[in-house]
The first five atom37 places (N, CA, C, CB, O) and aatype in JSON, in Angstrom:
{
  "aatype": [20, 20, 20, 20, 20, 20, 20, 20, 20, 20, 20, 20, 20, 20, 20, 20, 20, 20, 20, 20, 20, 20, 20, 20, 20, 20, 20, 20, 20, 20, 20, 20, 20, 20, 20, 20, 20, 20, 20, 20, 20, 20, 20, 20, 20, 20, 20, 20, 20, 20],
  "atom_mask": [
    [1, 1, 1, 1, 1],
    [1, 1, 1, 1, 1],
    [1, 1, 1, 1, 1],
    [1, 1, 1, 1, 1],
    [1, 1, 1, 1, 1],
    [1, 1, 1, 1, 1],
    [1, 1, 1, 1, 1],
    [1, 1, 1, 1, 1],
    [1, 1, 1, 1, 1],
    [1, 1, 1, 1, 1],
    [1, 1, 1, 1, 1],
    [1, 1, 1, 1, 1],
    [1, 1, 1, 1, 1],
    [1, 1, 1, 1, 1],
    [1, 1, 1, 1, 1],
    [1, 1, 1, 1, 1],
    [1, 1, 1, 1, 1],
    [1, 1, 1, 1, 1],
    [1, 1, 1, 1, 1],
    [1, 1, 1, 1, 1],
    [1, 1, 1, 1, 1],
    [1, 1, 1, 1, 1],
    [1, 1, 1, 1, 1],
    [1, 1, 1, 1, 1],
    [1, 1, 1, 1, 1],
    [1, 1, 1, 1, 1],
    [1, 1, 1, 1, 1],
    [1, 1, 1, 1, 1],
    [1, 1, 1, 1, 1],
    [1, 1, 1, 1, 1],
    [1, 1, 1, 1, 1],
    [1, 1, 1, 1, 1],
    [1, 1, 1, 1, 1],
    [1, 1, 1, 1, 1],
    [1, 1, 1, 1, 1],
    [1, 1, 1, 1, 1],
    [1, 1, 1, 1, 1],
    [1, 1, 1, 1, 1],
    [1, 1, 1, 1, 1],
    [1, 1, 1, 1, 1],
    [1, 1, 1, 1, 1],
    [1, 1, 1, 1, 1],
    [1, 1, 1, 1, 1],
    [1, 1, 1, 1, 1],
    [1, 1, 1, 1, 1],
    [1, 1, 1, 1, 1],
    [1, 1, 1, 1, 1],
    [1, 1, 1, 1, 1],
    [1, 1, 1, 1, 1],
    [1, 1, 1, 1, 1]
  ],
  "atom_positions": [
    [[0.82, -1.19, 0.0], [0.0, 0.0, 0.0], [0.87, 1.26, 0.0], [-0.94, 0.0, 1.21], [0.55, 2.23, -0.69]],
    [[1.96, 1.24, 0.77], [2.85, 2.4, 0.81], [3.42, 2.69, -0.57], [3.98, 2.17, 1.82], [3.5, 3.84, -0.98]],
    [[3.81, 1.63, -1.27], [4.4, 1.83, -2.58], [3.41, 2.46, -3.55], [4.9, 0.49, -3.13], [3.79, 3.29, -4.38]],
    [[2.14, 2.07, -3.45], [1.1, 2.64, -4.32], [0.91, 4.13, -4.02], [-0.23, 1.89, -4.14], [0.8, 4.94, -4.94]],
    [[0.86, 4.49, -2.75], [0.7, 5.89, -2.36], [1.92, 6.69, -2.8], [0.5, 6.03, -0.83], [1.78, 7.79, -3.35]],
    [[3.1, 6.15, -2.57], [4.34, 6.83, -2.95], [4.37, 7.06, -4.46], [5.56, 6.01, -2.51], [4.78, 8.13, -4.91]],
    [[3.95, 6.07, -5.23], [3.94, 6.2, -6.68], [3.0, 7.31, -7.12], [3.52, 4.88, -7.34], [3.32, 8.08, -8.02]],
    [[1.85, 7.41, -6.49], [0.9, 8.48, -6.84], [1.45, 9.85, -6.48], [-0.44, 8.25, -6.14], [1.23, 10.82, -7.2]],
    [[2.16, 9.94, -5.36], [2.7, 11.23, -4.93], [3.81, 11.72, -5.84], [3.22, 11.14, -3.51], [3.87, 12.91, -6.15]],
    [[4.67, 10.82, -6.28], [5.82, 11.26, -7.08], [5.53, 11.31, -8.57], [6.99, 10.36, -6.83], [6.39, 11.7, -9.35]],
    [[4.34, 10.92, -8.98], [4.02, 10.86, -10.41], [4.22, 12.21, -11.09], [2.58, 10.4, -10.6], [4.68, 12.25, -12.23]],
    [[3.9, 13.3, -10.42], [3.96, 14.62, -11.05], [5.22, 15.39, -10.71], [2.76, 15.42, -10.65], [5.38, 16.55, -11.1]],
    [[6.13, 14.75, -9.98], [7.39, 15.42, -9.66], [8.43, 15.12, -10.73], [7.89, 14.98, -8.28], [8.44, 14.02, -11.29]],
    [[9.3, 16.07, -11.01], [10.39, 15.79, -11.94], [11.28, 14.68, -11.38], [11.23, 17.08, -12.21], [11.53, 14.62, -10.18]],
    [[11.75, 13.81, -12.25], [12.55, 12.66, -11.78], [13.83, 13.11, -11.09], [12.89, 11.74, -12.96], [14.32, 12.41, -10.21]],
    [[14.38, 14.25, -11.48], [15.62, 14.71, -10.84], [15.4, 15.0, -9.36], [16.15, 15.96, -11.53], [16.31, 14.79, -8.55]],
    [[14.2, 15.47, -8.98], [13.92, 15.72, -7.57], [13.74, 14.43, -6.8], [12.67, 16.59, -7.43], [14.19, 14.3, -5.67]],
    [[13.09, 13.48, -7.41], [12.84, 12.2, -6.75], [14.14, 11.47, -6.5], [11.89, 11.33, -7.58], [14.33, 10.88, -5.43]],
    [[15.04, 11.49, -7.46], [16.3, 10.77, -7.31], [17.27, 11.51, -6.4], [16.94, 10.55, -8.66], [18.07, 10.89, -5.71]],
    [[17.2, 12.82, -6.39], [18.13, 13.6, -5.56], [17.72, 13.58, -4.1], [18.2, 15.03, -6.06], [18.58, 13.48, -3.23]],
    [[16.43, 13.67, -3.82], [15.94, 13.75, -2.45], [14.97, 12.61, -2.17], [15.26, 15.1, -2.2], [13.77, 12.84, -2.03]],
    [[15.47, 11.38, -2.07], [14.55, 10.27, -1.81], [14.0, 10.34, -0.39], [15.25, 8.92, -2.03], [14.61, 10.96, 0.49]],
    [[12.86, 9.72, -0.16], [12.3, 9.67, 1.19], [13.2, 8.84, 2.08], [10.86, 9.1, 1.17], [13.76, 7.84, 1.62]],
    [[13.36, 9.22, 3.33], [14.22, 8.44, 4.23], [13.61, 7.08, 4.52], [14.46, 9.2, 5.54], [12.39, 6.94, 4.61]],
    [[14.47, 6.1, 4.65], [14.01, 4.75, 4.98], [14.04, 4.54, 6.49], [14.87, 3.7, 4.28], [14.36, 5.45, 7.24]],
    [[13.71, 3.34, 6.9], [13.67, 3.02, 8.33], [15.05, 3.14, 8.97], [13.11, 1.61, 8.54], [15.16, 3.58, 10.11]],
    [[16.09, 2.74, 8.24], [17.44, 2.8, 8.82], [17.87, 4.24, 9.12], [18.45, 2.15, 7.88], [18.57, 4.49, 10.1]],
    [[17.46, 5.18, 8.28], [17.87, 6.57, 8.5], [17.06, 7.23, 9.61], [17.72, 7.37, 7.22], [17.57, 8.12, 10.29]],
    [[15.82, 6.83, 9.79], [14.96, 7.53, 10.74], [15.0, 6.96, 12.15], [13.56, 7.51, 10.25], [14.56, 7.62, 13.09]],
    [[15.52, 5.75, 12.32], [15.54, 5.14, 13.66], [16.39, 5.96, 14.61], [16.06, 3.7, 13.58], [15.97, 6.22, 15.74]],
    [[17.56, 6.36, 14.19], [18.48, 7.07, 15.07], [18.51, 8.58, 14.81], [19.88, 6.51, 14.93], [19.4, 9.27, 15.31]],
    [[17.58, 9.08, 14.04], [17.56, 10.5, 13.72], [17.1, 11.31, 14.94], [16.64, 10.78, 12.52], [16.2, 10.9, 15.67]],
    [[17.74, 12.43, 15.13], [17.36, 13.31, 16.24], [16.08, 14.06, 15.87], [18.51, 14.31, 16.57], [15.96, 14.6, 14.77]],
    [[15.16, 14.1, 16.8], [13.91, 14.82, 16.59], [14.06, 16.21, 17.2], [12.68, 14.06, 17.21], [14.39, 16.32, 18.38]],
    [[13.85, 17.27, 16.43], [13.97, 18.62, 16.99], [12.98, 18.82, 18.14], [13.74, 19.68, 15.89], [11.84, 18.35, 18.06]],
    [[13.4, 19.51, 19.2], [12.51, 19.73, 20.35], [11.2, 20.41, 19.97], [13.21, 20.55, 21.4], [10.15, 20.09, 20.54]],
    [[11.24, 21.33, 19.03], [10.0, 22.02, 18.64], [9.01, 21.05, 18.01], [10.31, 23.17, 17.67], [7.8, 21.16, 18.23]],
    [[9.51, 20.11, 17.22], [8.62, 19.13, 16.59], [8.05, 18.17, 17.61], [9.37, 18.36, 15.51], [6.86, 17.86, 17.58]],
    [[8.88, 17.69, 18.53], [8.37, 16.75, 19.53], [7.37, 17.44, 20.45], [9.53, 16.16, 20.35], [6.39, 16.82, 20.85]],
    [[7.59, 18.71, 20.79], [6.64, 19.44, 21.63], [5.31, 19.61, 20.9], [7.22, 20.82, 22.04], [4.24, 19.47, 21.5]],
    [[5.37, 19.92, 19.61], [4.15, 20.07, 18.81], [3.39, 18.75, 18.74], [4.49, 20.57, 17.39], [2.16, 18.73, 18.85]],
    [[4.1, 17.66, 18.55], [3.45, 16.34, 18.47], [2.78, 15.98, 19.79], [4.47, 15.25, 18.08], [1.69, 15.43, 19.81]],
    [[3.43, 16.3, 20.9], [2.84, 16.02, 22.2], [1.58, 16.84, 22.42], [3.85, 16.29, 23.33], [0.59, 16.35, 22.95]],
    [[1.61, 18.12, 21.99], [0.42, 18.96, 22.13], [-0.73, 18.42, 21.29], [0.73, 20.41, 21.72], [-1.88, 18.4, 21.73]],
    [[-0.42, 17.98, 20.08], [-1.46, 17.44, 19.2], [-2.02, 16.13, 19.75], [-0.89, 17.22, 17.79], [-3.2, 15.83, 19.55]],
    [[-1.2, 15.36, 20.43], [-1.65, 14.07, 20.95], [-2.65, 14.24, 22.08], [-0.45, 13.26, 21.45], [-3.54, 13.4, 22.25]],
    [[-2.53, 15.31, 22.86], [-3.45, 15.5, 23.99], [-4.67, 16.34, 23.63], [-2.71, 16.14, 25.14], [-5.54, 16.54, 24.47]],
    [[-4.74, 16.84, 22.41], [-5.9, 17.63, 22.0], [-7.13, 16.75, 21.89], [-5.63, 18.35, 20.67], [-7.04, 15.62, 21.4]],
    [[-8.27, 17.25, 22.33], [-9.5, 16.48, 22.13], [-9.88, 16.48, 20.65], [-10.67, 17.05, 22.99], [-9.55, 17.41, 19.92]],
    [[-10.56, 15.44, 20.23], [-10.94, 15.34, 18.81], [-12.03, 16.25, 18.43], [-11.33, 13.97, 18.47], [-12.44, 16.27, 17.27]]
  ]
}
């Protein structure tokens, strides 16, 4: 399912952008540092009522 969504998203992008800036994979994101501003925003969004 992810591959289908990804294919639809990149369909209209120039190939040079897709090849130059690929989406990060699991190996790159596991140890990536999360900026404090982003983590604070995510925590605020998590406690918001629906």
